[in-house]
mmCIF file of the C-alpha atoms, coordinates in Angstrom:
data_MODEL
# 
_entry.id   MODEL 
# 
loop_
_atom_site.group_PDB 
_atom_site.id 
_atom_site.type_symbol 
_atom_site.label_atom_id 
_atom_site.label_alt_id 
_atom_site.label_comp_id 
_atom_site.label_asym_id 
_atom_site.label_entity_id 
_atom_site.label_seq_id 
_atom_site.pdbx_PDB_ins_code 
_atom_site.Cartn_x 
_atom_site.Cartn_y 
_atom_site.Cartn_z 
_atom_site.occupancy 
_atom_site.B_iso_or_equiv 
_atom_site.pdbx_formal_charge 
_atom_site.auth_seq_id 
_atom_site.auth_comp_id 
_atom_site.auth_asym_id 
_atom_site.auth_atom_id 
_atom_site.pdbx_PDB_model_num 
ATOM 1  C CA . THR A 1 1  ? -14.841 0.793   11.346  1.00 0.00 ? 1  THR A CA 1 
ATOM 2  C CA . ARG A 1 2  ? -18.046 3.097   11.666  1.00 0.00 ? 2  ARG A CA 1 
ATOM 3  C CA . THR A 1 3  ? -17.967 3.426   15.314  1.00 0.00 ? 3  THR A CA 1 
ATOM 4  C CA . PHE A 1 4  ? -14.272 4.364   15.323  1.00 0.00 ? 4  PHE A CA 1 
ATOM 5  C CA . LEU A 1 5  ? -14.931 7.135   12.603  1.00 0.00 ? 5  LEU A CA 1 
ATOM 6  C CA . GLN A 1 6  ? -17.618 8.854   14.508  1.00 0.00 ? 6  GLN A CA 1 
ATOM 7  C CA . LYS A 1 7  ? -15.797 8.740   17.843  1.00 0.00 ? 7  LYS A CA 1 
ATOM 8  C CA . ASN A 1 8  ? -12.799 10.265  16.283  1.00 0.00 ? 8  ASN A CA 1 
ATOM 9  C CA . GLY A 1 9  ? -14.929 12.948  13.324  1.00 0.00 ? 9  GLY A CA 1 
ATOM 10 C CA . LEU A 1 10 ? -13.591 11.065  10.099  1.00 0.00 ? 10 LEU A CA 1 
ATOM 11 C CA . SER A 1 11 ? -15.068 10.341  7.017   1.00 0.00 ? 11 SER A CA 1 
ATOM 12 C CA . LEU A 1 12 ? -12.287 7.019   6.287   1.00 0.00 ? 12 LEU A CA 1 
ATOM 13 C CA . LEU A 1 13 ? -9.589  5.429   7.647   1.00 0.00 ? 13 LEU A CA 1 
ATOM 14 C CA . VAL A 1 14 ? -6.455  4.212   5.692   1.00 0.00 ? 14 VAL A CA 1 
ATOM 15 C CA . ARG A 1 15 ? -4.066  1.860   6.651   1.00 0.00 ? 15 ARG A CA 1 
ATOM 16 C CA . SER A 1 16 ? -0.822  0.326   5.412   1.00 0.00 ? 16 SER A CA 1 
ATOM 17 C CA . HIS A 1 17 ? 1.611   -2.095  5.692   1.00 0.00 ? 17 HIS A CA 1 
ATOM 18 C CA . GLU A 1 18 ? -0.396  -4.860  4.975   1.00 0.00 ? 18 GLU A CA 1 
ATOM 19 C CA . VAL A 1 19 ? -0.537  -7.577  1.880   1.00 0.00 ? 19 VAL A CA 1 
ATOM 20 C CA . LYS A 1 20 ? -2.616  -6.937  -0.731  1.00 0.00 ? 20 LYS A CA 1 
ATOM 21 C CA . ALA A 1 21 ? -2.993  -9.259  -4.169  1.00 0.00 ? 21 ALA A CA 1 
ATOM 22 C CA . ASN A 1 22 ? -4.507  -5.773  -5.842  1.00 0.00 ? 22 ASN A CA 1 
ATOM 23 C CA . GLY A 1 23 ? -1.919  -3.814  -4.104  1.00 0.00 ? 23 GLY A CA 1 
ATOM 24 C CA . PHE A 1 24 ? -5.021  -1.953  -2.265  1.00 0.00 ? 24 PHE A CA 1 
ATOM 25 C CA . GLU A 1 25 ? -8.262  -3.155  -1.154  1.00 0.00 ? 25 GLU A CA 1 
ATOM 26 C CA . VAL A 1 26 ? -11.857 -1.403  0.208   1.00 0.00 ? 26 VAL A CA 1 
ATOM 27 C CA . GLN A 1 27 ? -13.867 -2.427  2.865   1.00 0.00 ? 27 GLN A CA 1 
ATOM 28 C CA . HIS A 1 28 ? -16.651 -1.409  5.381   1.00 0.00 ? 28 HIS A CA 1 
ATOM 29 C CA . ASP A 1 29 ? -18.412 0.459   2.978   1.00 0.00 ? 29 ASP A CA 1 
ATOM 30 C CA . GLY A 1 30 ? -15.941 2.504   1.322   1.00 0.00 ? 30 GLY A CA 1 
ATOM 31 C CA . GLN A 1 31 ? -14.811 3.478   5.098   1.00 0.00 ? 31 GLN A CA 1 
ATOM 32 C CA . LEU A 1 32 ? -11.346 1.319   5.413   1.00 0.00 ? 32 LEU A CA 1 
ATOM 33 C CA . VAL A 1 33 ? -8.657  1.505   2.688   1.00 0.00 ? 33 VAL A CA 1 
ATOM 34 C CA . THR A 1 34 ? -5.396  -1.124  3.266   1.00 0.00 ? 34 THR A CA 1 
ATOM 35 C CA . ILE A 1 35 ? -2.766  -0.035  0.695   1.00 0.00 ? 35 ILE A CA 1 
ATOM 36 C CA . PHE A 1 36 ? 0.668   -1.872  -0.069  1.00 0.00 ? 36 PHE A CA 1 
ATOM 37 C CA . SER A 1 37 ? 3.301   -0.229  -2.042  1.00 0.00 ? 37 SER A CA 1 
ATOM 38 C CA . ALA A 1 38 ? 5.444   -3.430  -2.117  1.00 0.00 ? 38 ALA A CA 1 
ATOM 39 C CA . PRO A 1 39 ? 4.986   -4.949  -5.112  1.00 0.00 ? 39 PRO A CA 1 
ATOM 40 C CA . ASN A 1 40 ? 6.325   -9.236  -5.569  1.00 0.00 ? 40 ASN A CA 1 
ATOM 41 C CA . TYR A 1 41 ? 7.009   -8.828  -1.943  1.00 0.00 ? 41 TYR A CA 1 
ATOM 42 C CA . CYS A 1 42 ? 9.722   -10.748 -0.319  1.00 0.00 ? 42 CYS A CA 1 
ATOM 43 C CA . ASP A 1 43 ? 10.083  -11.970 -4.229  1.00 0.00 ? 43 ASP A CA 1 
ATOM 44 C CA . ARG A 1 44 ? 7.290   -14.572 -3.023  1.00 0.00 ? 44 ARG A CA 1 
ATOM 45 C CA . MET A 1 45 ? 3.630   -12.795 -2.609  1.00 0.00 ? 45 MET A CA 1 
ATOM 46 C CA . ASP A 1 46 ? 3.269   -12.220 -5.933  1.00 0.00 ? 46 ASP A CA 1 
ATOM 47 C CA . ASN A 1 47 ? 1.401   -9.249  -4.868  1.00 0.00 ? 47 ASN A CA 1 
ATOM 48 C CA . LYS A 1 48 ? 0.787   -5.470  -7.091  1.00 0.00 ? 48 LYS A CA 1 
ATOM 49 C CA . GLY A 1 49 ? 1.498   -2.502  -5.115  1.00 0.00 ? 49 GLY A CA 1 
ATOM 50 C CA . ALA A 1 50 ? -0.324  0.230   -5.155  1.00 0.00 ? 50 ALA A CA 1 
ATOM 51 C CA . PHE A 1 51 ? -0.347  4.191   -3.841  1.00 0.00 ? 51 PHE A CA 1 
ATOM 52 C CA . ILE A 1 52 ? -3.086  6.635   -2.975  1.00 0.00 ? 52 ILE A CA 1 
ATOM 53 C CA . ARG A 1 53 ? -3.858  9.887   -3.871  1.00 0.00 ? 53 ARG A CA 1 
ATOM 54 C CA . PHE A 1 54 ? -6.163  12.157  -2.833  1.00 0.00 ? 54 PHE A CA 1 
ATOM 55 C CA . GLY A 1 55 ? -7.610  15.597  -4.795  1.00 0.00 ? 55 GLY A CA 1 
ATOM 56 C CA . ALA A 1 56 ? -9.231  18.438  -4.003  1.00 0.00 ? 56 ALA A CA 1 
ATOM 57 C CA . ASP A 1 57 ? -12.703 16.690  -3.408  1.00 0.00 ? 57 ASP A CA 1 
ATOM 58 C CA . MET A 1 58 ? -10.733 14.212  -0.750  1.00 0.00 ? 58 MET A CA 1 
ATOM 59 C CA . ILE A 1 59 ? -11.901 11.371  -2.939  1.00 0.00 ? 59 ILE A CA 1 
ATOM 60 C CA . PRO A 1 60 ? -9.167  8.637   -2.975  1.00 0.00 ? 60 PRO A CA 1 
ATOM 61 C CA . HIS A 1 61 ? -7.686  7.762   -6.541  1.00 0.00 ? 61 HIS A CA 1 
ATOM 62 C CA . PHE A 1 62 ? -5.557  4.242   -6.294  1.00 0.00 ? 62 PHE A CA 1 
ATOM 63 C CA . THR A 1 63 ? -2.344  3.430   -8.999  1.00 0.00 ? 63 THR A CA 1 
ATOM 64 C CA . THR A 1 64 ? -1.533  0.076   -8.741  1.00 0.00 ? 64 THR A CA 1 
ATOM 65 C CA . PHE A 1 65 ? 1.723   -1.169  -10.408 1.00 0.00 ? 65 PHE A CA 1 
ATOM 66 C CA . GLU A 1 66 ? 3.298   -4.191  -10.834 1.00 0.00 ? 66 GLU A CA 1 
ATOM 67 C CA . ALA A 1 67 ? 7.159   -5.500  -9.747  1.00 0.00 ? 67 ALA A CA 1 
ATOM 68 C CA . VAL A 1 68 ? 10.041  -4.862  -12.180 1.00 0.00 ? 68 VAL A CA 1 
ATOM 69 C CA . ALA A 1 69 ? 13.241  -6.833  -12.489 1.00 0.00 ? 69 ALA A CA 1 
ATOM 70 C CA . HIS A 1 70 ? 15.904  -5.800  -9.431  1.00 0.00 ? 70 HIS A CA 1 
ATOM 71 C CA . PRO A 1 71 ? 19.372  -6.462  -9.335  1.00 0.00 ? 71 PRO A CA 1 
ATOM 72 C CA . GLN A 1 72 ? 21.026  -10.054 -8.545  1.00 0.00 ? 72 GLN A CA 1 
ATOM 73 C CA . VAL A 1 73 ? 22.266  -8.478  -4.971  1.00 0.00 ? 73 VAL A CA 1 
ATOM 74 C CA . ALA A 1 74 ? 22.128  -10.201 -1.215  1.00 0.00 ? 74 ALA A CA 1 
ATOM 75 C CA . SER A 1 75 ? 18.977  -9.151  0.355   1.00 0.00 ? 75 SER A CA 1 
ATOM 76 C CA . TYR A 1 76 ? 20.849  -6.845  2.949   1.00 0.00 ? 76 TYR A CA 1 
ATOM 77 C CA . VAL A 1 77 ? 23.825  -5.275  1.346   1.00 0.00 ? 77 VAL A CA 1 
ATOM 78 C CA . HIS A 1 78 ? 25.637  -2.227  3.584   1.00 0.00 ? 78 HIS A CA 1 
ATOM 79 C CA . PRO A 1 79 ? 26.027  1.200   1.426   1.00 0.00 ? 79 PRO A CA 1 
ATOM 80 C CA . GLY A 1 80 ? 29.588  1.401   2.185   1.00 0.00 ? 80 GLY A CA 1 
ATOM 81 C CA . MET A 1 81 ? 30.456  -1.568  -0.170  1.00 0.00 ? 81 MET A CA 1 
ATOM 82 C CA . PHE A 1 82 ? 30.309  0.144   -3.329  1.00 0.00 ? 82 PHE A CA 1 
ATOM 83 C CA . TYR A 1 83 ? 32.428  3.071   -2.242  1.00 0.00 ? 83 TYR A CA 1 
# 
């Protein structure tokens, strides 16, 4: 991670779409952040979701959240079915 960041003139790498139990994970001495916004992924993973915000100081601030109940519908419903 350190080498990649140095070669590309970066100080932080943020990636997404990998399930993390707490919705996010910080690794490699704070230089790599994984963020995952889908709580209880596929109704099976019992993970939290999270999002990240950067203020003017560019320090990451994390917000985590739990899944909420959703309507009992088929996993794929064509939008036109309800009109």
